[in-house]
VMD Tcl script that draws the C-alpha trace (Angstrom):
set ca {
  {-4.91 4.19 -5.90}
  {-7.49 4.22 -3.30}
  {-6.94 7.02 -0.60}
  {-6.69 6.17 2.82}
  {-7.33 8.37 6.62}
  {-4.17 8.00 8.39}
  {-4.29 7.77 12.21}
  {-3.18 11.48 12.69}
  {-7.34 12.20 11.33}
  {-9.31 14.57 14.16}
  {-12.44 12.88 13.50}
  {-13.80 16.43 12.01}
  {-16.23 14.70 9.65}
  {-15.37 17.05 6.91}
  {-14.45 14.41 4.33}
  {-17.91 12.44 4.80}
  {-20.27 14.51 3.01}
  {-17.83 14.93 0.22}
  {-17.19 11.52 -0.79}
  {-19.81 10.92 -3.65}
  {-19.81 7.33 -3.19}
  {-20.31 7.12 0.34}
  {-17.60 5.53 0.92}
  {-16.28 7.39 4.28}
  {-17.17 6.20 7.11}
  {-16.78 6.96 11.27}
  {-14.73 5.12 13.30}
  {-16.65 2.19 14.61}
  {-19.93 2.48 12.17}
  {-20.75 -0.25 9.61}
  {-20.45 -0.11 6.39}
  {-22.12 -1.99 3.18}
  {-21.80 -1.56 -0.80}
  {-25.82 -0.51 -0.97}
  {-24.76 2.93 1.04}
  {-25.13 5.99 -1.43}
  {-25.14 3.58 -4.14}
  {-27.92 1.76 -6.45}
  {-26.55 -1.70 -5.96}
  {-28.81 -4.42 -4.61}
  {-28.09 -7.95 -4.98}
  {-24.49 -9.68 -5.01}
  {-21.33 -7.64 -5.02}
  {-17.74 -9.23 -4.95}
  {-15.47 -7.32 -2.69}
  {-11.56 -6.60 -3.98}
  {-10.71 -9.78 -1.94}
  {-13.13 -11.73 -4.06}
  {-15.41 -12.39 -1.22}
  {-19.21 -12.07 -2.52}
  {-21.67 -9.97 0.06}
  {-24.92 -8.85 -0.34}
  {-24.86 -5.25 -1.22}
  {-26.63 -4.62 1.62}
  {-25.36 -6.67 4.35}
  {-23.45 -4.53 6.78}
  {-19.48 -5.42 7.07}
  {-17.02 -4.78 9.94}
  {-15.55 -1.25 10.46}
  {-12.14 -0.42 9.17}
  {-11.11 1.63 12.05}
  {-13.09 1.90 15.40}
  {-11.25 5.35 16.24}
  {-11.21 7.37 13.75}
  {-12.84 8.04 10.48}
  {-12.02 5.51 7.56}
  {-12.66 5.00 3.84}
  {-13.73 1.58 2.09}
  {-11.43 0.98 -0.72}
  {-14.28 -1.23 -2.18}
  {-16.21 2.04 -2.71}
  {-13.55 4.63 -3.25}
  {-12.53 5.99 -6.71}
  {-10.81 8.97 -5.80}
  {-13.77 10.84 -7.17}
  {-12.81 9.77 -10.76}
  {-15.67 10.50 -12.95}
  {-16.87 13.29 -10.63}
  {-14.47 15.85 -9.40}
  {-10.60 16.65 -10.41}
  {-9.04 15.34 -6.84}
  {-10.11 13.10 -4.36}
  {-12.67 15.72 -2.43}
  {-11.92 14.24 0.88}
  {-8.03 15.49 0.58}
  {-9.24 18.60 -0.79}
  {-11.20 19.47 2.63}
  {-9.21 17.82 5.33}
  {-7.89 20.07 7.69}
  {-4.89 17.91 9.05}
  {-3.72 16.41 5.56}
  {-4.70 12.90 6.55}
  {-6.62 11.77 3.36}
  {-3.71 10.17 1.53}
  {-3.07 7.87 -1.21}
  {-3.12 4.09 0.30}
  {0.28 2.30 -1.09}
  {-1.46 -1.15 -0.67}
  {-4.31 -0.25 -3.33}
  {-2.68 1.33 -6.47}
  {-5.40 1.38 -9.19}
  {-5.58 2.59 -12.64}
  {-7.87 5.42 -13.81}
  {-9.79 2.62 -15.93}
  {-10.08 0.72 -13.01}
  {-11.22 3.72 -10.85}
  {-13.85 4.57 -13.21}
  {-14.89 0.95 -13.82}
  {-15.86 0.91 -10.04}
  {-17.93 4.27 -10.46}
  {-19.51 2.98 -13.04}
  {-20.56 -0.44 -11.46}
  {-21.35 1.54 -7.97}
  {-23.40 3.74 -9.59}
  {-25.82 1.80 -12.37}
}
mol new
graphics top color blue
foreach p $ca { graphics top sphere $p radius 0.5 }
foreach p [lrange $ca 0 end-1] q [lrange $ca 1 end] { graphics top cylinder $p $q radius 0.2 }
display resetview
């Protein structure tokens, strides 16, 4: 499953540089699939919507750091555990129960993001 940041986030920013997929953004900041990846052209998001990889998407949160589910791989293929959760001082990086995914799905997303 993807990782999410709860509203207990203190906006310390420790998680953001640890993400190998560049899936973590400061609250209010727009995101794009191409940020920190090698993707160009069209990309299909988890909701089935196709977007240009470089097109900016609306922030998931305006108030605190957030993780884009479309880019989160729980660090599979990079690390043994999600790095955001490992460095979070208030333990607000937790599994997202709305996005349960197998290791195979997460590894496939990692390969797609990092051609």
